[in-house]
TORLUM-321360 format. One record per residue: residue in one letter; residue number from 1; x, y, z of N, C-alpha, C in turn. Coordinates in steps of 0.001 Angstrom, whole numbers, plus 500000, padded with zeros to 6 digits. Atoms other than C-alpha are relative to their C-alpha. Last residue first. Example, Ala and Ser with C-alpha at 12.3 -4.5 7.8 and 13.67 -1.06 7.14 Angstrom:
! residues 2
<node residu="s" num="2" n_x="499180" n_y="498810" n_z="499940" ca_x="513670" ca_y="498940" ca_z="507140" c_x="499230" c_y="501090" c_z="500730"/>
<node residu="a" num="1" n_x="500890" n_y="498810" n_z="500000" ca_x="512300" ca_y="495500" ca_z="507800" c_x="500900" c_y="501200" c_z="500000"/>
END
This chain:
! residues 150
<node residu="s" num="150" n_x="501044" n_y="501030" n_z="499814" ca_x="500074" ca_y="482637" ca_z="514978" c_x="499810" c_y="499667" c_z="501453"/>
<node residu="p" num="149" n_x="499492" n_y="501263" n_z="499438" ca_x="502039" ca_y="485925" ca_z="514849" c_x="498844" c_y="499018" c_z="500232"/>
<node residu="r" num="148" n_x="499904" n_y="499911" n_z="498543" ca_x="500284" ca_y="488465" ca_z="512644" c_x="500544" c_y="498673" c_z="500530"/>
<node residu="g" num="147" n_x="499835" n_y="501272" n_z="499293" ca_x="500721" ca_y="488969" ca_z="508939" c_x="500164" c_y="500243" c_z="501471"/>
<node residu="v" num="146" n_x="499042" n_y="499984" n_z="498900" ca_x="499382" ca_y="491906" ca_z="506958" c_x="500053" c_y="498625" c_z="500643"/>
<node residu="w" num="145" n_x="499915" n_y="501326" n_z="499410" ca_x="497711" ca_y="492174" ca_z="503548" c_x="501058" c_y="500096" c_z="501081"/>
<node residu="l" num="144" n_x="498760" n_y="500700" n_z="499686" ca_x="496988" ca_y="495824" ca_z="502905" c_x="499724" c_y="498554" c_z="500398"/>
<node residu="g" num="143" n_x="500010" n_y="500573" n_z="498661" ca_x="494163" ca_y="497691" ca_z="501178" c_x="501289" c_y="499226" c_z="500194"/>
<node residu="i" num="142" n_x="498861" n_y="500754" n_z="499465" ca_x="493926" ca_y="499919" ca_z="498129" c_x="499704" c_y="499492" c_z="501406"/>
<node residu="g" num="141" n_x="500211" n_y="500453" n_z="498628" ca_x="491466" ca_y="501647" ca_z="495805" c_x="501158" c_y="499142" c_z="500457"/>
<node residu="q" num="140" n_x="501383" n_y="499710" n_z="499629" ca_x="491320" ca_y="503550" ca_z="492498" c_x="499722" c_y="499608" c_z="501452"/>
<node residu="m" num="139" n_x="500552" n_y="500772" n_z="498898" ca_x="495031" ca_y="503709" ca_z="491704" c_x="498606" c_y="500471" c_z="500388"/>
<node residu="f" num="138" n_x="499488" n_y="499536" n_z="498719" ca_x="495872" ca_y="505090" ca_z="488293" c_x="499217" c_y="499298" c_z="501099"/>
<node residu="n" num="137" n_x="498813" n_y="500605" n_z="499400" ca_x="495625" ca_y="503277" ca_z="484977" c_x="500589" c_y="500804" c_z="501157"/>
<node residu="d" num="136" n_x="498899" n_y="499093" n_z="500337" ca_x="493124" ca_y="505463" ca_z="483071" c_x="501322" c_y="499556" c_z="500624"/>
<node residu="p" num="135" n_x="499611" n_y="500182" n_z="501408" ca_x="490659" ca_y="502512" ca_z="483152" c_x="501140" c_y="500920" c_z="499546"/>
<node residu="n" num="134" n_x="501085" n_y="499579" n_z="500881" ca_x="490710" ca_y="502643" ca_z="486982" c_x="500453" c_y="499837" c_z="498547"/>
<node residu="t" num="133" n_x="499600" n_y="498855" n_z="500812" ca_x="492910" ca_y="500621" ca_z="489281" c_x="498797" c_y="500424" c_z="499173"/>
<node residu="g" num="132" n_x="500558" n_y="499836" n_z="501334" ca_x="491955" ca_y="498294" ca_z="492087" c_x="500556" c_y="501236" c_z="499323"/>
<node residu="g" num="131" n_x="500626" n_y="498735" n_z="500372" ca_x="493197" ca_y="496936" ca_z="495339" c_x="499450" c_y="499994" c_z="498605"/>
<node residu="f" num="130" n_x="501091" n_y="500307" n_z="500916" ca_x="495148" ca_y="494290" ca_z="497221" c_x="499334" c_y="501317" c_z="499643"/>
<node residu="f" num="129" n_x="501082" n_y="499034" n_z="500200" ca_x="498530" ca_y="494632" ca_z="498890" c_x="498891" c_y="499386" c_z="499151"/>
<node residu="s" num="128" n_x="500372" n_y="499761" n_z="501390" ca_x="501354" ca_y="492498" ca_z="500317" c_x="498864" c_y="501022" c_z="499959"/>
<node residu="l" num="127" n_x="499786" n_y="501127" n_z="500902" ca_x="502974" ca_y="491111" ca_z="503458" c_x="499796" c_y="500360" c_z="498540"/>
<node residu="l" num="126" n_x="500604" n_y="499664" n_z="501286" ca_x="503423" ca_y="494071" ca_z="505824" c_x="500359" c_y="498909" c_z="498993"/>
<node residu="t" num="125" n_x="499024" n_y="499906" n_z="501083" ca_x="504235" ca_y="492484" ca_z="509201" c_x="499267" c_y="500329" c_z="498712"/>
<node residu="a" num="124" n_x="500163" n_y="500832" n_z="501192" ca_x="501830" ca_y="493144" ca_z="512087" c_x="501124" c_y="500265" c_z="498993"/>
<node residu="g" num="123" n_x="499315" n_y="501266" n_z="499834" ca_x="502716" ca_y="494454" ca_z="515565" c_x="499930" c_y="499078" c_z="498793"/>
<node residu="d" num="122" n_x="498943" n_y="499990" n_z="498986" ca_x="500132" ca_y="497258" ca_z="515426" c_x="500578" c_y="498601" c_z="500197"/>
<node residu="v" num="121" n_x="498802" n_y="500703" n_z="500462" ca_x="498205" ca_y="496924" ca_z="512140" c_x="501087" c_y="499862" c_z="501066"/>
<node residu="d" num="120" n_x="499593" n_y="500789" n_z="498842" ca_x="494595" ca_y="497989" ca_z="512796" c_x="501190" c_y="499131" c_z="499603"/>
<node residu="l" num="119" n_x="500043" n_y="501444" n_z="500147" ca_x="494244" ca_y="500615" ca_z="510052" c_x="500495" c_y="499320" c_z="501275"/>
<node residu="p" num="118" n_x="498955" n_y="500718" n_z="499258" ca_x="493376" ca_y="504314" ca_z="510359" c_x="499802" c_y="498487" c_z="499851"/>
<node residu="s" num="117" n_x="500496" n_y="501286" n_z="499493" ca_x="491132" ca_y="505663" ca_z="507564" c_x="501147" c_y="499280" c_z="500709"/>
<node residu="k" num="116" n_x="498991" n_y="500916" n_z="499463" ca_x="491736" ca_y="509377" ca_z="506861" c_x="499326" c_y="498742" c_z="500543"/>
<node residu="a" num="115" n_x="500537" n_y="500825" n_z="498912" ca_x="489326" ca_y="511329" ca_z="504626" c_x="501032" c_y="498956" c_z="500417"/>
<node residu="a" num="114" n_x="500629" n_y="501259" n_z="500403" ca_x="491239" ca_y="513865" ca_z="502519" c_x="499539" c_y="499216" c_z="501230"/>
<node residu="d" num="113" n_x="501305" n_y="500115" n_z="499351" ca_x="491895" ca_y="517376" ca_z="503861" c_x="499258" c_y="498723" c_z="499599"/>
<node residu="g" num="112" n_x="500888" n_y="498847" n_z="499874" ca_x="495606" ca_y="517421" ca_z="503096" c_x="498715" c_y="499738" c_z="500748"/>
<node residu="l" num="111" n_x="501013" n_y="500429" n_z="499044" ca_x="497096" ca_y="513958" ca_z="502526" c_x="498968" c_y="501089" c_z="500271"/>
<node residu="n" num="110" n_x="500377" n_y="498683" n_z="499515" ca_x="498999" ca_y="514794" ca_z="499348" c_x="498819" c_y="499787" c_z="500942"/>
<node residu="g" num="109" n_x="501259" n_y="499395" n_z="500407" ca_x="500525" ca_y="511389" ca_z="498830" c_x="499803" c_y="501373" c_z="500599"/>
<node residu="a" num="108" n_x="500090" n_y="499839" n_z="501452" ca_x="503164" ca_y="509218" ca_z="500438" c_x="498639" c_y="500578" c_z="499665"/>
<node residu="s" num="107" n_x="501178" n_y="499274" n_z="500464" ca_x="504293" ca_y="509179" ca_z="504060" c_x="500067" c_y="500152" c_z="498486"/>
<node residu="f" num="106" n_x="500166" n_y="499973" n_z="501447" ca_x="506682" ca_y="506853" ca_z="505888" c_x="498720" c_y="500759" c_z="499673"/>
<node residu="e" num="105" n_x="501272" n_y="499336" n_z="500292" ca_x="507897" ca_y="507279" ca_z="509477" c_x="499913" c_y="500206" c_z="498496"/>
<node residu="v" num="104" n_x="500112" n_y="499407" n_z="501333" ca_x="510606" ca_y="504764" ca_z="510417" c_x="498609" c_y="500613" c_z="499845"/>
<node residu="g" num="103" n_x="500123" n_y="498549" n_z="499929" ca_x="510848" ca_y="504219" ca_z="514187" c_x="499937" c_y="500699" c_z="498654"/>
<node residu="a" num="102" n_x="498649" n_y="499424" n_z="499996" ca_x="512203" ca_y="500657" ca_z="513988" c_x="499970" c_y="501527" c_z="500041"/>
<node residu="s" num="101" n_x="499397" n_y="500312" n_z="498701" ca_x="508792" ca_y="499246" ca_z="515006" c_x="501426" c_y="500528" c_z="500119"/>
<node residu="t" num="100" n_x="499555" n_y="501371" n_z="499757" ca_x="507370" ca_y="500968" ca_z="511943" c_x="500593" c_y="499847" c_z="501402"/>
<node residu="t" num="99" n_x="498848" n_y="499943" n_z="499102" ca_x="505237" ca_y="504061" ca_z="511332" c_x="500371" c_y="498554" c_z="500300"/>
<node residu="f" num="98" n_x="499841" n_y="501001" n_z="498949" ca_x="502814" ca_y="504279" ca_z="508428" c_x="501238" c_y="500313" c_z="500827"/>
<node residu="e" num="97" n_x="498923" n_y="499745" n_z="499056" ca_x="501368" ca_y="506649" ca_z="505877" c_x="500078" c_y="498848" c_z="500989"/>
<node residu="f" num="96" n_x="499673" n_y="501135" n_z="499154" ca_x="499341" ca_y="506315" ca_z="502710" c_x="501090" c_y="500443" c_z="500957"/>
<node residu="g" num="95" n_x="498743" n_y="500045" n_z="499268" ca_x="497701" ca_y="508775" ca_z="500370" c_x="500100" c_y="498850" c_z="500969"/>
<node residu="r" num="94" n_x="499263" n_y="498733" n_z="499982" ca_x="494988" ca_y="509740" ca_z="497913" c_x="501348" c_y="499912" c_z="500709"/>
<node residu="w" num="93" n_x="499012" n_y="500059" n_z="498934" ca_x="493381" ca_y="506448" ca_z="496876" c_x="500865" c_y="501246" c_z="499941"/>
<node residu="s" num="92" n_x="498702" n_y="500612" n_z="500270" ca_x="490345" ca_y="507112" ca_z="494691" c_x="500924" c_y="500080" c_z="501221"/>
<node residu="g" num="91" n_x="499337" n_y="500333" n_z="498746" ca_x="486827" ca_y="507825" ca_z="495930" c_x="501334" c_y="499325" c_z="499810"/>
<node residu="y" num="90" n_x="500795" n_y="500970" n_z="499235" ca_x="484691" ca_y="507753" ca_z="492820" c_x="500713" c_y="499527" c_z="501259"/>
<node residu="g" num="89" n_x="500017" n_y="501296" n_z="500658" ca_x="487376" ca_y="509513" ca_z="490763" c_x="499274" c_y="498919" c_z="500762"/>
<node residu="y" num="88" n_x="499859" n_y="500068" n_z="501458" ca_x="488007" ca_y="512394" ca_z="493133" c_x="499823" c_y="498570" c_z="499509"/>
<node residu="s" num="87" n_x="501362" n_y="499925" n_z="500549" ca_x="486639" ca_y="512512" ca_z="496692" c_x="500029" c_y="499963" c_z="498476"/>
<node residu="s" num="86" n_x="500336" n_y="498758" n_z="500673" ca_x="490019" ca_y="511283" ca_z="497865" c_x="498539" c_y="499987" c_z="499582"/>
<node residu="q" num="85" n_x="500867" n_y="500129" n_z="501169" ca_x="490648" ca_y="508525" ca_z="500372" c_x="499646" c_y="501374" c_z="499472"/>
<node residu="w" num="84" n_x="500839" n_y="498834" n_z="500244" ca_x="493554" ca_y="508522" ca_z="502788" c_x="499229" c_y="499794" c_z="498708"/>
<node residu="l" num="83" n_x="500213" n_y="499723" n_z="501420" ca_x="495081" ca_y="505320" ca_z="504160" c_x="499104" c_y="501218" c_z="499897"/>
<node residu="a" num="82" n_x="501262" n_y="499389" n_z="500408" ca_x="496452" ca_y="504937" ca_z="507675" c_x="500008" c_y="500202" c_z="498494"/>
<node residu="a" num="81" n_x="500125" n_y="499717" n_z="501435" ca_x="499142" ca_y="502906" ca_z="509393" c_x="498641" c_y="500629" c_z="499743"/>
<node residu="s" num="80" n_x="501257" n_y="499349" n_z="500374" ca_x="500454" ca_y="502249" ca_z="512890" c_x="500009" c_y="500203" c_z="498499"/>
<node residu="k" num="79" n_x="500561" n_y="499522" n_z="498729" ca_x="503159" ca_y="500194" ca_z="514597" c_x="498638" c_y="500638" c_z="499756"/>
<node residu="l" num="78" n_x="500740" n_y="498736" n_z="500006" ca_x="504087" ca_y="498136" ca_z="511539" c_x="499537" c_y="500327" c_z="501415"/>
<node residu="t" num="77" n_x="501458" n_y="500082" n_z="500110" ca_x="506713" ca_y="495431" ca_z="511884" c_x="499390" c_y="501400" c_z="499959"/>
<node residu="e" num="76" n_x="500658" n_y="498703" n_z="499791" ca_x="510473" ca_y="495132" ca_z="511331" c_x="498491" c_y="499851" c_z="499764"/>
<node residu="g" num="75" n_x="500672" n_y="499938" n_z="498701" ca_x="511707" ca_y="491544" ca_z="511686" c_x="499270" c_y="501296" c_z="500284"/>
<node residu="p" num="74" n_x="500569" n_y="501279" n_z="499554" ca_x="514183" ca_y="491853" ca_z="508798" c_x="499406" c_y="500138" c_z="501405"/>
<node residu="r" num="73" n_x="498972" n_y="500889" n_z="499459" ca_x="514646" ca_y="495548" ca_z="507937" c_x="499348" c_y="498668" c_z="500388"/>
<node residu="f" num="72" n_x="500273" n_y="500645" n_z="498715" ca_x="512127" ca_y="497321" ca_z="505721" c_x="501171" c_y="499110" c_z="500401"/>
<node residu="k" num="71" n_x="499402" n_y="501329" n_z="499907" ca_x="513155" ca_y="499731" ca_z="502961" c_x="499741" c_y="499469" c_z="501407"/>
<node residu="c" num="70" n_x="499687" n_y="500535" n_z="498677" ca_x="510889" ca_y="502704" ca_z="502236" c_x="500632" c_y="498622" c_z="499841"/>
<node residu="t" num="69" n_x="499430" n_y="501347" n_z="499935" ca_x="510272" ca_y="504965" ca_z="499255" c_x="500263" c_y="499592" c_z="501449"/>
<node residu="s" num="68" n_x="499591" n_y="500271" n_z="498620" ca_x="508147" ca_y="508004" ca_z="498389" c_x="500477" c_y="498558" c_z="500059"/>
<node residu="v" num="67" n_x="499846" n_y="501405" n_z="499638" ca_x="507975" ca_y="509171" ca_z="494770" c_x="500449" c_y="499928" c_z="501461"/>
<node residu="k" num="66" n_x="499315" n_y="500250" n_z="498730" ca_x="506709" ca_y="512509" ca_z="493475" c_x="500051" c_y="498501" c_z="500273"/>
<node residu="d" num="65" n_x="500752" n_y="499819" n_z="498757" ca_x="505725" ca_y="513733" ca_z="490011" c_x="500862" c_y="499705" c_z="501220"/>
<node residu="s" num="64" n_x="500840" n_y="498801" n_z="499885" ca_x="507783" ca_y="512404" ca_z="487091" c_x="499300" c_y="500025" c_z="501357"/>
<node residu="s" num="63" n_x="499223" n_y="498832" n_z="500415" ca_x="510721" ca_y="510028" ca_z="486575" c_x="499185" c_y="501292" c_z="500121"/>
<node residu="f" num="62" n_x="499325" n_y="499366" n_z="498879" ca_x="509032" ca_y="507341" ca_z="488669" c_x="500852" c_y="501195" c_z="499605"/>
<node residu="n" num="61" n_x="499047" n_y="499148" n_z="500704" ca_x="506606" ca_y="506462" ca_z="485900" c_x="500729" c_y="500838" c_z="501046"/>
<node residu="v" num="60" n_x="498752" n_y="499946" n_z="499229" ca_x="504958" ca_y="503786" ca_z="488035" c_x="501085" c_y="500733" c_z="499226"/>
<node residu="d" num="59" n_x="499005" n_y="499118" n_z="500603" ca_x="501383" ca_y="504196" ca_z="486819" c_x="501231" c_y="500093" c_z="500899"/>
<node residu="a" num="58" n_x="500406" n_y="498695" n_z="500529" ca_x="499207" ca_y="501222" ca_z="487798" c_x="501213" c_y="500775" c_z="499490"/>
<node residu="y" num="57" n_x="501396" n_y="499720" n_z="500313" ca_x="500553" ca_y="498299" ca_z="489796" c_x="499813" c_y="501451" c_z="499591"/>
<node residu="t" num="56" n_x="500224" n_y="498637" n_z="500477" ca_x="504027" ca_y="496756" ca_z="489998" c_x="498533" c_y="500168" c_z="499645"/>
<node residu="y" num="55" n_x="501405" n_y="499773" n_z="500357" ca_x="505158" ca_y="493672" ca_z="491938" c_x="499845" c_y="501461" c_z="499588"/>
<node residu="e" num="54" n_x="500425" n_y="498607" n_z="500145" ca_x="508773" ca_y="492487" ca_z="492173" c_x="498552" c_y="500059" c_z="499524"/>
<node residu="k" num="53" n_x="500988" n_y="499856" n_z="501061" ca_x="509756" ca_y="489053" ca_z="493514" c_x="499509" c_y="501442" c_z="499999"/>
<node residu="q" num="52" n_x="499490" n_y="499183" n_z="501104" ca_x="512987" ca_y="489115" ca_z="495542" c_x="499046" c_y="500060" c_z="498806"/>
<node residu="n" num="51" n_x="499546" n_y="501001" n_z="500975" ca_x="511744" ca_y="486302" ca_z="497850" c_x="500558" c_y="500662" c_z="498749"/>
<node residu="s" num="50" n_x="498811" n_y="500648" n_z="499453" ca_x="511558" ca_y="488885" ca_z="500686" c_x="500500" c_y="498839" c_z="499144"/>
<node residu="d" num="49" n_x="500196" n_y="500781" n_z="498785" ca_x="509132" ca_y="490949" ca_z="498623" c_x="501289" c_y="499282" c_z="500398"/>
<node residu="v" num="48" n_x="499253" n_y="501245" n_z="500122" ca_x="509814" ca_y="493823" ca_z="496244" c_x="499773" c_y="499239" c_z="501297"/>
<node residu="w" num="47" n_x="499246" n_y="500471" n_z="498858" ca_x="507370" ca_y="496685" ca_z="495916" c_x="500703" c_y="498710" c_z="499633"/>
<node residu="k" num="46" n_x="499388" n_y="501307" n_z="500172" ca_x="505656" ca_y="498814" ca_z="493330" c_x="500710" c_y="499630" c_z="501282"/>
<node residu="f" num="45" n_x="498980" n_y="500393" n_z="499047" ca_x="503290" ca_y="501741" ca_z="493280" c_x="500598" c_y="498660" c_z="499612"/>
<node residu="g" num="44" n_x="499606" n_y="501397" n_z="500086" ca_x="500841" ca_y="503710" ca_z="491221" c_x="501068" c_y="499686" c_z="501024"/>
<node residu="r" num="43" n_x="500061" n_y="500423" n_z="501403" ca_x="499230" ca_y="507113" ca_z="490633" c_x="500331" c_y="498523" c_z="499837"/>
<node residu="v" num="42" n_x="498898" n_y="500924" n_z="500219" ca_x="498409" ca_y="507963" ca_z="494228" c_x="499839" c_y="499470" c_z="498588"/>
<node residu="k" num="41" n_x="500243" n_y="501442" n_z="499942" ca_x="496078" ca_y="510914" ca_z="494085" c_x="501321" c_y="499242" c_z="499958"/>
<node residu="d" num="40" n_x="501307" n_y="500387" n_z="499465" ca_x="495592" ca_y="514693" ca_z="494288" c_x="499744" c_y="498502" c_z="500087"/>
<node residu="n" num="39" n_x="500653" n_y="499067" n_z="499074" ca_x="498901" ca_y="516520" ca_z="493799" c_x="498691" c_y="499519" c_z="500595"/>
<node residu="d" num="38" n_x="499985" n_y="498617" n_z="500468" ca_x="500909" ca_y="513641" ca_z="492327" c_x="499197" c_y="500846" c_z="500987"/>
<node residu="w" num="37" n_x="501188" n_y="499191" n_z="499758" ca_x="501880" ca_y="510204" ca_z="493582" c_x="500163" c_y="501393" c_z="499415"/>
<node residu="h" num="36" n_x="499974" n_y="498870" n_z="500938" ca_x="504264" ca_y="507310" ca_z="492919" c_x="498698" c_y="500778" c_z="500166"/>
<node residu="v" num="35" n_x="501353" n_y="499499" n_z="500281" ca_x="504752" ca_y="504918" ca_z="495876" c_x="500127" c_y="501267" c_z="499159"/>
<node residu="w" num="34" n_x="499978" n_y="498716" n_z="500702" ca_x="507921" ca_y="502790" ca_z="496123" c_x="498557" c_y="500393" c_z="499719"/>
<node residu="l" num="33" n_x="501251" n_y="499448" n_z="500513" ca_x="508261" ca_y="499923" ca_z="498642" c_x="500261" c_y="501351" c_z="499348"/>
<node residu="e" num="32" n_x="499790" n_y="498659" n_z="500542" ca_x="511134" ca_y="497647" ca_z="499693" c_x="498730" c_y="500448" c_z="499294"/>
<node residu="v" num="31" n_x="498686" n_y="499524" n_z="499553" ca_x="511226" ca_y="494549" ca_z="501899" c_x="500316" c_y="501390" c_z="499461"/>
<node residu="v" num="30" n_x="499483" n_y="498860" n_z="500757" ca_x="507545" ca_y="493531" ca_z="501758" c_x="501352" c_y="500411" c_z="500581"/>
<node residu="y" num="29" n_x="500437" n_y="498694" n_z="499490" ca_x="506911" ca_y="490090" ca_z="503244" c_x="500656" c_y="501093" c_z="499166"/>
<node residu="a" num="28" n_x="499496" n_y="498890" n_z="500816" ca_x="507102" ca_y="486454" ca_z="502135" c_x="499428" c_y="501314" c_z="500543"/>
<node residu="n" num="27" n_x="498985" n_y="499242" n_z="499273" ca_x="506466" ca_y="483996" ca_z="505000" c_x="500619" c_y="501124" c_z="499184"/>
<node residu="p" num="26" n_x="500531" n_y="499216" n_z="498880" ca_x="503137" ca_y="482702" ca_z="503686" c_x="501025" c_y="500822" c_z="500763"/>
<node residu="k" num="25" n_x="498758" n_y="499434" n_z="499454" ca_x="504533" ca_y="481659" ca_z="500293" c_x="499642" c_y="500888" c_z="501198"/>
<node residu="s" num="24" n_x="499001" n_y="501065" n_z="500068" ca_x="501790" ca_y="479311" ca_z="499017" c_x="501366" c_y="500473" c_z="500518"/>
<node residu="a" num="23" n_x="500120" n_y="500868" n_z="498825" ca_x="499236" ca_y="481847" ca_z="500283" c_x="501010" c_y="498854" c_z="499978"/>
<node residu="d" num="22" n_x="499795" n_y="501372" n_z="500456" ca_x="500443" ca_y="484338" ca_z="497640" c_x="500021" c_y="499081" c_z="501226"/>
<node residu="y" num="21" n_x="499599" n_y="500897" n_z="498920" ca_x="499085" ca_y="487842" ca_z="498326" c_x="500058" c_y="498570" c_z="499470"/>
<node residu="s" num="20" n_x="498694" n_y="500616" n_z="500208" ca_x="499093" ca_y="489874" ca_z="495121" c_x="500437" c_y="499076" c_z="501122"/>
<node residu="d" num="19" n_x="499774" n_y="500540" n_z="498668" ca_x="495443" ca_y="490805" ca_z="494856" c_x="501274" c_y="499191" c_z="499909"/>
<node residu="f" num="18" n_x="498813" n_y="500828" n_z="499793" ca_x="494583" ca_y="492940" ca_z="491851" c_x="500031" c_y="499537" c_z="501446"/>
<node residu="t" num="17" n_x="499603" n_y="500303" n_z="498629" ca_x="491460" ca_y="494586" ca_z="490460" c_x="501297" c_y="499194" c_z="500024"/>
<node residu="f" num="16" n_x="498701" n_y="499351" n_z="499744" ca_x="490470" ca_y="496373" ca_z="487248" c_x="500457" c_y="499765" c_z="501437"/>
<node residu="p" num="15" n_x="498909" n_y="500922" n_z="500324" ca_x="487706" ca_y="494060" ca_z="485968" c_x="501383" c_y="500530" c_z="500376"/>
<node residu="p" num="14" n_x="499542" n_y="500548" n_z="501286" ca_x="486283" ca_y="494039" ca_z="488519" c_x="499616" c_y="500931" c_z="498863"/>
<node residu="s" num="13" n_x="501027" n_y="500775" n_z="500707" ca_x="485680" ca_y="496275" ca_z="491559" c_x="500533" c_y="499526" c_z="498654"/>
<node residu="i" num="12" n_x="499344" n_y="501217" n_z="500469" ca_x="487833" ca_y="497849" ca_z="494244" c_x="498931" c_y="499139" c_z="499343"/>
<node residu="t" num="11" n_x="500873" n_y="500952" n_z="500676" ca_x="486809" ca_y="501437" ca_z="494891" c_x="500829" c_y="498826" c_z="499500"/>
<node residu="g" num="10" n_x="500213" n_y="499898" n_z="501436" ca_x="488511" ca_y="503710" ca_z="497376" c_x="499062" c_y="498938" c_z="499488"/>
<node residu="v" num="9" n_x="500632" n_y="498752" n_z="500425" ca_x="489791" ca_y="502827" ca_z="500826" c_x="499843" c_y="499966" c_z="498492"/>
<node residu="y" num="8" n_x="499448" n_y="499348" n_z="501190" ca_x="490549" ca_y="499433" ca_z="502350" c_x="499287" c_y="501320" c_z="499762"/>
<node residu="a" num="7" n_x="501034" n_y="499222" n_z="500679" ca_x="490147" ca_y="497658" ca_z="505688" c_x="500653" c_y="500649" c_z="498783"/>
<node residu="t" num="6" n_x="500465" n_y="498846" n_z="499229" ca_x="492987" ca_y="495290" ca_z="506454" c_x="498752" c_y="500559" c_z="499323"/>
<node residu="q" num="5" n_x="500158" n_y="498736" n_z="500715" ca_x="493363" ca_y="491842" ca_z="504912" c_x="499568" c_y="501083" c_z="500980"/>
<node residu="e" num="4" n_x="501350" n_y="499423" n_z="500031" ca_x="494659" ca_y="488942" ca_z="506970" c_x="500013" c_y="501305" c_z="499213"/>
<node residu="a" num="3" n_x="500209" n_y="498870" n_z="500916" ca_x="497611" ca_y="486550" ca_z="507032" c_x="498565" c_y="500487" c_z="500061"/>
<node residu="k" num="2" n_x="501383" n_y="499986" n_z="500489" ca_x="498388" ca_y="484368" ca_z="510081" c_x="499793" c_y="501256" c_z="499142"/>
<node residu="m" num="1" n_x="500553" n_y="498660" n_z="500070" ca_x="502115" ca_y="483771" ca_z="510567" c_x="498594" c_y="499895" c_z="499405"/>
END
């Protein structure tokens, strides 16, 4: 599988950045995803990969606000995906949606009138994420690591 980064939205700049793709485990992919969001931004998220490793970024207080979740089946790929950017906080991450090859439709965030950025993901496997947080510990920017057949 060939790994590649998608386009991203928001701001990704040191020192508040993360990149969780592990090239030493090229066949690891996202099996479960949780996205925590409120009325105007994504606050944080976590996921578990196929090696059962858990990743958590920013505010994941899942007892408050809203949480969207998705479980991926083995072999399930993305058909389409888009990220929404807010005008708040220097262009923070407002929302995320995707459709899978199994017909799952996932949406997280208050998409509203935010700027939509479609991603080129058709047939790709969701491997991981990269992005940035702000000093207040909510999501400032996000992009996807996806895998395509070699």
